N, C-alpha and C positions, 0 to 999 in steps of 0.2 A: 354205351350211348352212341348214336350215329349222327353224322353231320349231313348237310345237304350241299352237294357240289353245284355251284352256279353254272348255268348253261343258257345259251340263247334259246334252247327248247323249253325252258322253264322260266316263266315270267313272274316276277313279284306283282302284287296288286298295288293300286294307288294307296291302299291303307296299310301296306306291309310295315312300314316304319312305325306307324302308330300302334299296331298290334304288338310289335316287338317292345315298344316302350311300355305297353300295358301288361307285359308279362306273359306273352304267348309261350306255351311249352311244347306244342306239337302241331305239325301240319300234315295234310295229305295233299296229293296232286289231283287236279281236276281241270279238264280243258287246258292242259299244259301250263297251269298256274299253281301256286301254293295257296291252300285254304287252311286257316287255323282250325284245329280240332280240339284244343284244350288250352285253358289258362291255368292249369294246375290243380283244380278242385272240381272234378266232373259232377259230383253230387250237388255242390253249392251252385254250380252253373245251371244245373237242372232245376233246382227249386227257385232260382232267380227267374227263370223263364216261366215257371208255373205260377208264381205269385207276384212277380214284380215286372222288371223290364231289362232287356239285354240288347246289346248292340253287336252285330255280326259283320265281319268282312266276308261278303259273298260276291266279290268281284269276279269270281270264277264262273258265275252265271253270265257267260258272254252273250252279247247280242248279235244276231244275224240280221242285218239291216236290208230291207227290200225297198228300193226307192225308184220311182219312175212310173210312166203311164200304166204299165201292166203289173204293178206291185201287188194289187189286190188279187189279180188273176193268179199270180204265182203263189200267193199265200193260200188260196183255196186249193190249188193243185197239190200242195204239200200236205194237206190234212183232209181227212174224211169227216171232219166236223164242219157243219154248215156255217159259213161266215157271212151269209147274205144280209143278216140284220145287225152285224157288228158295226158300230159307229166310232168316230174319232173320240178318243178319251176312254175307250173301253178295252179291257183285256179279256182273253179267253184261254182256258186250258185246252191245248190242241195236240192230241197224239199224232205223231208223224209215223207213217209206215212205209216200207218199201213195196215193191210190186207184188210180193208174195203175202202182204198183209202182216209182216213182221214189224213189231214196234222198234223204231230206230232212234226215237227221242220223244220227250213229252214236255215241250216248252210251254211257257205262257206267251201268247201272242198279244202284242200291244199295237193298237191301231192309232198312230199319231195323226194321220190324214189319209185321204182316199188313195194317195200315191206314196204313202210312207208307213212302213210297218217295221216292228222289231219282233224277233223271236228270241225270247230269253231262255237259253237252252240248258239242258242237262249235259252230261259229259259225253259228247261225241261231236265230230267235226261236221256239223250240219251245213256250214257255209259251202263246203265242197259239194254236197248233195244239192243244195238250192241252186248253186251256179250251174250244175250239170243239167238240172231239170229246166232251168230258164233257157239255156243254150239249145237244148234238145227241142223245146217248143217254140223257139224263135221269139221270145218275149222281150219287150222293151223295158228292161228293168236292170238296175245295177245292184249286185249283191256284195255287201261289204261287212266288215266288222268295225263298227264305230268306236270312238273313244267314250265308252259308256260302262260304268262299273257300279253295281248295286251295293248299297250298305243297308242292312236290315235292322229294324228296330222292332223287337218282338216281345210279347208278353201282355198281360192284362192292363198294365200301366203305359203301354207304348203309345196309345192314342193321346194321353195327356202330354207326353214328352214331345211328340211330333206337332201337336197343336200349339204348344208353347213356342215352337220354332217357327212354324209356318202360318199359324192362325187357325181359328175354329172351323174354317171351311173344310179342313181335313176330316172332321167328324162326320161330315155329310157324304164323304166318298163311299160308294158301294164297293163290295168285294170285287177285286180285279179291275176296278176303275182307277183312273189316274189323272193328274194334271201337271202340266209343265209350269215351273216357277223358278224363282231365284231364292237362295238362302245366303244372305249376306253377300250378294253378288255372284254366288256360285250357281251355275245353271244345273238344275236337277229336274227329274220327273219323279213326282211323289205318287206312289201306288199303294192302295190297300191290298197287300199281298204278303207272302212270306212262307217259308217251308216249316210251318208249325201250325197247330190248331189252337194256339193261345191268343191269336189276334196280333195285328201289327201292320207295319208298313215297310216298303222298300224304297229307299232314296237312290234313284238312278243318277249317279254322278256323271255329268257330261263334260268334265274337264279333269283329266287324270292328274294334272299338276296340283289340284286342290284336295287331294285325298286326305292328307294329314289334317288340314284345316277343317274339312267337313267332319271328320271323325271327332275332332276336339270340340267342335260346336255342339254336336249331339251329346258328347260326354258331359260337357258343362251344363247344357240344358237339362240333362237327366239327373243331375245331382240331387234335386229335391225328391226324386222318386227312387234314389239309391240304385241308379243304373250301373251296370258293370259289363265287361266284355264277355262274349260267349261265342257260340258257333251253332250251326244247324245241329240240334241236339238229337243224338242217335236214340236215346232212350225214349224221349217224347214222341219222336216220329214213329217208332215201332208201336208204342202203346196206342197211338191214335190212328194207326193204319196207313201212314203215308208211304207211297211207293217210291223206291229209289231206282230210277232207270240205270241199268248196268249192274246194280247191286242185286236187285231182286228179279232181273230178267236175263235171259240168255239169247242166243242168236236164232231162236225160233219162237220166241214169245210173241203172241198176238194180244191186242188190247182186251179181248174177251177173257183171257186167262188171268188177267191181273186187275179186274174190277174197273176197267175203263170203257166198257161197252156203252155206258150212258153218254159218252162223249163222241160216239160214232154215229153219223147220219148216213144211212145207206142209200138215201135218195139223192145224194149229190151226183153231179155229172159223172158219166162213165170215165172221163179222162182224168179224174182225180187219182193220183198215184195210190194204188193198193185197194181201191174200193171194190173192184170186181172180186179180188181174192177175199176181202172181208165179208162180202155177201155170201160167198161159198162157206166160209168158216162159220158164219152166223147160222146158216141153214143147217149145217151138219152138227153144229155144237162143238165147243172146244173140247180137246182131250184132257186138258189140265185146268186146274183152277187154283186160286190163291186163298189159303186159310191161315188162321193163326195156329201156333203150336205152343203148348205150355209144357215145359220139361219137368219131370219129377225132381224132387230135391229142393233144398233151401239154401244152397251155397252158390254165390255168384259164379258165373262162367263167362266165357267170351266166344265170339264166333270164330276167330282165326282168319286165315287167308282164303279158305275154300268153302264152298257149299258142303253141307253134310247130308249124306244119304238118309232117306227115310224108308224104313222097311215095314212090311206087314207080312207075317208068316214066312219070314226069311227072304222075301222078294222085294227088290227096290221098287217103290211106287212114287217116289218124288225126292225132293231135296228141301232141307231147311236153308233158306237163303240169307237169313240174318239171325242174330241171337243177342239178347241184352238182358241184364238184370234190371227188372222193373222196381224202382224205389216205391211205387205205390202198391203194386200187387205182391211184392216180396217173392217174386218167382222169376225164373229165366224164361223169357218168351221170345218168339220169333215168327217169321212167316214161312209157310210151307207152299211150295209150288208142286202140286201133287195131282195124281190121277183123279178124275171127277168121280170115280166110284168111291173114293174116300170122302167122308163127310164129317162135319162137326160132331163131336162126341165120340168119335172113333179113337181107340187106343192104337198107338204106333210105337215103333222103336227108331230113335235117332242114333246113327253111328257117329258119335262125337269123339274126334281124335282117336279113332280106333276102338272106342269103348261104347257098347250099346247102352242107351239111356231111354227109359220109358217116358212116354209123353202122351198128351191128349190133344186132338185137333179141336179148334174152336172157330167161331166166326170172327170177322174183323169189323170194326176196330175192337181192341181189347177194352179201351176206356174212351 
């Protein structure tokens, strides 16, 4: 068993003490923070998400705040998704690319006001990037990391739990829309969002000192629906085809390779970072694409630390970027980032821990 050495480089979340009290058994690191990954019974945590309601410490989804007269301009420069019709109270999924069109993050953008935006980021230091672009363009905007930490409430019963805390107005929130409010005096932003396909909300805590109190308010309110602690569920996200930036992407992945082309608007202004390269990639067509892969056999396996090569006829044609035992399909499944010549239905060989394993490619999502 391994321990975690405390360091100024590794920050606990405002919900850390509450998750420890509730029996967290494993963490991973993400955006220089600790994120719970298990409370001791992964299968029970999976079924709770599928049929009930689960609360997650996802404070690792840090916010990059853009505030000032040119905040909206900077937000648009950072993404090739058209933001011209985005209004206050609305969120959007916005792929961020570098000048070569390579995906460098896939945050949710939240527009709080015309001069105030948050980027709720995946695992990379986007505030460095945003500050550099703002300085390069001479924009009147301040880029900060605010004291904001999301707590997710996910699952088919999540709406009932959050409505019992905040009121029935939450039932009318559309997906990715949000409202600023107070929960027993604690300032939060309530958004219909979350890294699962089972429905739910994220409560963006705006006072880090109130983390344990907010966690316990949700825990108490959820007792009638048998709420329990959990985490962004690896099995559910693979089954439902959710992309993990940095897990399923490498340093040359573009949005078209990983099913994000529908979030790219090639008609945005030429000065949007990466759009010229994205136009060229779109015109030529990507060289790789993302498919599902179903491994032969009926015994659970695990991904390990590295991507696993995928071969056809003894030649490497791509990689399996994740792998999980599906409790619904009773199969080992994962994502393939693979040459576009390979299509759903093709048989391939995955080199898993040095051993060749037969597999079949399929479309995503699995379920």
